[in-house]
C-alpha positions in Angstrom: 12.1 34.7 -1.7 11.1 34.6 -5.3 8.0 36.6 -6.1 6.0 37.2 -9.5 3.2 39.3 -9.3 1.0 39.9 -12.3 -0.9 42.8 -13.2 -2.9 44.3 -16.1 -5.8 41.8 -16.2 -9.4 42.9 -16.6 -12.3 43.1 -18.8 -12.0 43.8 -22.7 -14.2 43.6 -25.6 -13.6 41.3 -28.6 -10.8 43.0 -30.7 -9.6 44.9 -27.9 -6.1 44.9 -26.4 -4.6 44.4 -22.7 -1.2 44.6 -21.6 -0.2 42.3 -18.7 3.0 43.0 -16.6 5.0 40.6 -14.3 7.1 42.1 -11.7 9.7 39.6 -10.5 11.8 39.7 -7.4 14.0 37.6 -5.3 16.2 36.2 -8.1 18.6 37.2 -10.9 15.9 38.2 -13.3 18.2 38.4 -16.4 19.5 34.8 -16.0 16.3 33.1 -16.7 13.7 32.7 -19.3 10.1 33.5 -18.6 6.7 32.3 -19.8 3.0 33.2 -19.7 0.7 30.3 -19.4 -3.1 30.4 -18.9 -5.8 28.3 -17.5 -9.5 27.6 -18.1 -11.6 24.9 -16.5 -12.3 23.6 -20.1 -9.0 23.5 -21.7 -6.7 23.4 -18.6 -3.2 24.8 -18.7 -2.0 26.4 -22.1 1.3 27.8 -22.7 0.9 31.2 -24.1 4.3 32.9 -24.6 7.8 32.4 -23.6 11.0 34.6 -23.8 14.6 33.6 -23.3 16.6 35.5 -20.7 18.2 38.1 -22.9 15.0 38.7 -25.0 16.5 37.4 -28.2 14.2 34.7 -28.9 10.3 34.2 -28.1 7.9 31.5 -28.1 4.3 31.6 -28.9 1.2 29.1 -28.8 -0.5 28.6 -32.1 -3.6 30.2 -30.7 -2.1 33.4 -30.0 0.4 33.8 -32.6 0.4 37.2 -34.6 -1.8 38.5 -31.9 0.3 38.4 -28.7 3.7 39.8 -28.0 5.9 39.1 -25.2 9.0 41.3 -24.0 10.9 42.0 -21.1 12.9 44.8 -19.3 15.9 43.1 -17.5 16.5 46.5 -16.0 12.9 46.5 -14.6 13.0 42.9 -13.7 9.5 42.8 -15.5 8.1 40.7 -18.3 5.1 41.7 -20.4 2.5 40.3 -22.6 0.7 42.6 -24.9 -2.5 41.2 -26.0 -4.3 42.4 -29.1 -7.2 41.2 -31.3 -8.4 39.6 -28.1 -11.1 36.9 -28.7 -13.6 35.4 -26.3 -11.6 32.3 -26.3 -8.6 34.1 -24.8 -10.7 34.4 -21.5 -8.5 32.7 -18.8 -6.4 33.1 -15.7 -3.0 34.2 -16.9 0.1 33.2 -15.1 3.6 34.5 -15.3 6.1 31.7 -14.4 9.9 31.5 -14.1 12.0 28.9 -16.0 14.7 27.2 -14.5 17.2 28.1 -17.1 18.2 30.8 -19.6 16.8 29.1 -22.7 13.5 27.4 -23.4 14.5 24.4 -25.6 12.5 23.6 -28.6 9.2 25.1 -29.2 7.6 21.6 -29.4 8.7 20.8 -25.9 7.8 24.2 -24.5 4.5 24.3 -26.0 3.8 20.9 -24.4 4.8 21.8 -21.0 8.2 19.9 -20.8 10.4 22.9 -20.0 10.9 23.3 -16.3 9.2 26.2 -14.8 9.7 26.4 -11.0 7.9 29.5 -9.9 4.4 30.8 -10.5 2.7 34.2 -9.9 -0.8 34.3 -8.4 -2.5 34.9 -11.8 -4.4 37.6 -13.3 -8.1 37.2 -14.8 -8.5 38.2 -18.3 -12.1 38.4 -19.7 -13.1 39.1 -23.3 -16.8 39.7 -23.7 -19.0 42.3 -25.2 
């Protein structure tokens, strides 16, 4: 069965960095786009970063652009999220999620959650605090 297992979350200081990993199994990883999303009680679900199946195109939410980098290693069935210059407002539960297609459509549709994602990991908590 499909499994997405996130790791790498934890406590970071403002201005610091963390790298999240998502190990995927149970499907042909290189055939599907992947995304990271985060949830907070105040803001709800926010789409953070996305990457198409072959890694040739990436998408970022406005709040993380220039600070976060998504990448994938199709040989290792893993997607990563490098988070730099962390801010307290990045504190959230971060989820890895599998898209239903190779591509992610327009960034406008993706950022508003209109691109189908059918499997989600259990989430990893990121807390940014001094």
